[in-house]
C-alpha positions in Angstrom: 0.7 -10.9 7.1 -0.1 -13.3 4.3 0.9 -16.9 4.7 4.3 -17.7 3.2 4.2 -19.0 -0.4 6.2 -22.2 -1.1 8.9 -21.7 -3.7 7.3 -24.5 -5.8 4.2 -22.4 -6.2 5.8 -18.9 -6.0 6.7 -18.1 -9.6 3.2 -17.2 -10.8 2.8 -14.8 -7.9 6.3 -13.3 -8.3 5.8 -13.0 -12.1 2.5 -11.2 -11.6 4.1 -9.0 -9.0 6.9 -8.0 -11.4 4.5 -7.3 -14.2 2.1 -5.4 -12.0 4.9 -3.3 -10.5 6.3 -2.6 -14.0 3.0 -1.5 -15.5 2.2 0.7 -12.5 5.7 2.2 -12.4 5.6 3.0 -16.1 2.7 5.5 -15.8 4.4 8.8 -16.7 2.8 11.2 -14.3 5.1 14.1 -15.1 4.1 13.9 -18.8 0.4 13.4 -18.1 0.1 16.1 -15.5 1.9 18.8 -17.5 -0.1 18.0 -20.6 -3.4 18.1 -18.7 -2.3 21.5 -17.3 -1.7 22.9 -20.8 2.1 23.0 -20.4 2.8 20.8 -23.5 5.4 18.1 -23.6 7.7 18.2 -20.6 10.3 16.4 -22.6 10.7 19.5 -24.8 12.2 21.7 -22.0 15.1 21.6 -19.6 16.7 18.1 -19.4 13.9 16.5 -21.3 13.2 14.3 -18.3 9.7 13.4 -17.2 10.4 13.7 -13.5 9.8 16.2 -10.7 12.9 18.3 -11.1 12.2 19.0 -14.8 8.5 19.7 -14.2 9.7 22.3 -11.6 11.5 24.1 -14.5 8.0 25.0 -15.9 7.8 27.3 -12.9 4.6 25.5 -11.7 5.5 24.2 -8.3 2.1 22.6 -7.8 2.6 20.5 -11.0 6.0 19.4 -9.7 4.4 18.5 -6.3 1.8 16.4 -8.1 4.4 14.7 -10.2 6.5 13.9 -7.1 3.4 12.5 -5.4 2.3 10.4 -8.3 5.8 9.0 -9.1 6.3 8.1 -5.4 2.9 6.6 -4.8 3.0 4.2 -7.7 6.0 2.6 -6.1 4.3 2.5 -2.7 1.0 1.1 -4.1 2.9 -1.6 -6.1 4.7 -2.7 -2.9 1.6 -2.7 -0.7 -0.7 -4.5 -3.1 1.9 -7.2 -3.9 2.5 -7.6 -0.1 -1.3 -8.1 0.4 -1.6 -10.8 -2.1 1.9 -12.4 -2.2 3.8 -11.6 0.9 7.1 -9.8 1.5 9.0 -11.4 -1.3 6.4 -10.5 -3.8 6.4 -6.9 -2.4 10.2 -6.6 -3.0 9.8 -8.0 -6.6 6.9 -5.5 -7.3 9.0 -2.7 -6.0 11.8 -3.7 -8.4 9.3 -3.8 -11.2 7.9 -0.4 -10.4 11.4 1.1 -10.5 12.2 -0.5 -13.8 8.8 0.7 -15.1 9.5 4.3 -14.2 13.0 4.2 -15.8 11.9 2.2 -18.9 8.2 2.8 -19.6 6.8 0.8 -22.5 4.5 3.7 -23.3 7.4 6.1 -24.0 9.6 3.7 -25.9 11.5 2.8 -22.7 12.7 6.4 -22.1 11.5 7.4 -18.7 12.7 9.2 -15.6 15.6 8.7 -13.3 13.7 7.0 -10.5 14.3 9.2 -7.4 10.6 9.7 -6.4 9.7 6.0 -7.2 12.8 4.9 -5.2 11.4 6.9 -2.2 7.9 5.5 -2.7 9.2 1.9 -2.8 11.1 2.6 0.4 8.0 4.1 2.0 6.0 1.0 1.3 8.7 -1.5 2.5 10.1 0.4 5.5 8.9 3.9 6.2 11.6 4.8 8.8 14.2 4.4 6.1 12.1 6.5 3.7 12.1 9.3 6.4 15.9 9.0 6.6 16.2 9.3 2.8 14.0 12.3 2.8 15.9 14.0 5.6 19.2 13.5 3.9 17.8 14.7 0.5 16.4 17.9 2.1 19.6 18.6 4.0 21.7 18.3 0.9 19.2 20.3 -1.2 19.2 23.2 1.3 23.0 23.2 1.5 23.9 22.8 -2.1 20.7 23.4 -4.2 21.4 20.4 -6.5 18.5 17.9 -6.8 20.8 15.3 -8.4 23.4 15.6 -5.8 20.8 15.3 -3.0 19.4 12.1 -4.6 22.8 10.6 -5.2 23.9 11.1 -1.6 20.6 10.0 -0.1 20.4 6.9 -2.2 24.0 6.0 -1.4 23.3 6.2 2.3 20.0 4.3 2.2 21.4 0.7 1.8 24.0 1.4 4.5 21.4 2.6 6.9 19.1 -0.3 6.1 21.8 -2.8 6.8 23.7 -1.2 9.8 20.9 0.7 11.5 17.6 -1.0 10.7 18.9 -4.6 10.2 16.9 -5.1 7.1 19.3 -7.2 5.0 17.0 -8.2 2.1 15.8 -4.7 1.8 19.3 -3.3 1.9 20.2 -5.6 -1.0 17.2 -4.5 -3.0 17.9 -0.8 -2.4 21.6 -1.4 -3.1 20.7 -2.7 -6.6 18.3 0.2 -7.2 21.0 2.7 -6.0 23.4 1.3 -8.6 20.8 1.7 -11.3 19.8 5.2 -10.1 23.5 6.3 -10.2 23.9 4.9 -13.7 20.8 6.9 -14.8 22.4 10.0 -13.3 25.7 9.6 -15.2 25.1 12.9 -17.1 24.2 14.7 -13.9 27.4 13.4 -12.3 29.5 14.7 -15.2 27.8 18.1 -15.0 28.3 18.2 -11.2 32.0 17.6 -11.7 32.2 20.3 -14.3 30.1 22.8 -12.3 27.5 23.1 -15.0 24.6 21.2 -13.3 21.4 23.1 -13.0 20.2 24.1 -9.5 16.8 23.5 -7.9 14.2 25.9 -9.3 16.3 26.9 -12.2 14.3 27.1 -15.5 15.9 25.6 -18.5 
């Protein structure tokens, strides 16, 4: 583990971690992958989102899998690199930056995805047992109800609670609590459709 950085000298490292995380997080893998595969602009189909669920609506499961991997790993890489050079606090800040980058990418006029895969990737880099718990809850909800949004909402809501009560990771619980609030806000339209019974199911083309 890197030596702790004194607060008097911390701000350049933390600022760099935030910017690095943001730029890495803002890479729109869903858009890049689908365009390279000849599927056009993913924003023109389904929900118009650049994330995994909307890529799945192309019917190309391998493209959705690559999008999931890319969007998750950019969060993981941001955290691990920042930890290597700046320690645990820098890793948390980089994770926050990566999440914001995915949601509000500068390259797409700040219109990005909803953050589920990047949320998972950040969690994987910071505390992998909690990432496994998130994935297990997501899969269970997806199998039972076939709603990607509902699965993400429930899994993200459970994550800060598990981090605090089960894993004893208070700082990380606080970070993921903030990210959960943002993630829920980004899913406000999904929540409305879930309540109305009009939300699209997993695998449904749109």
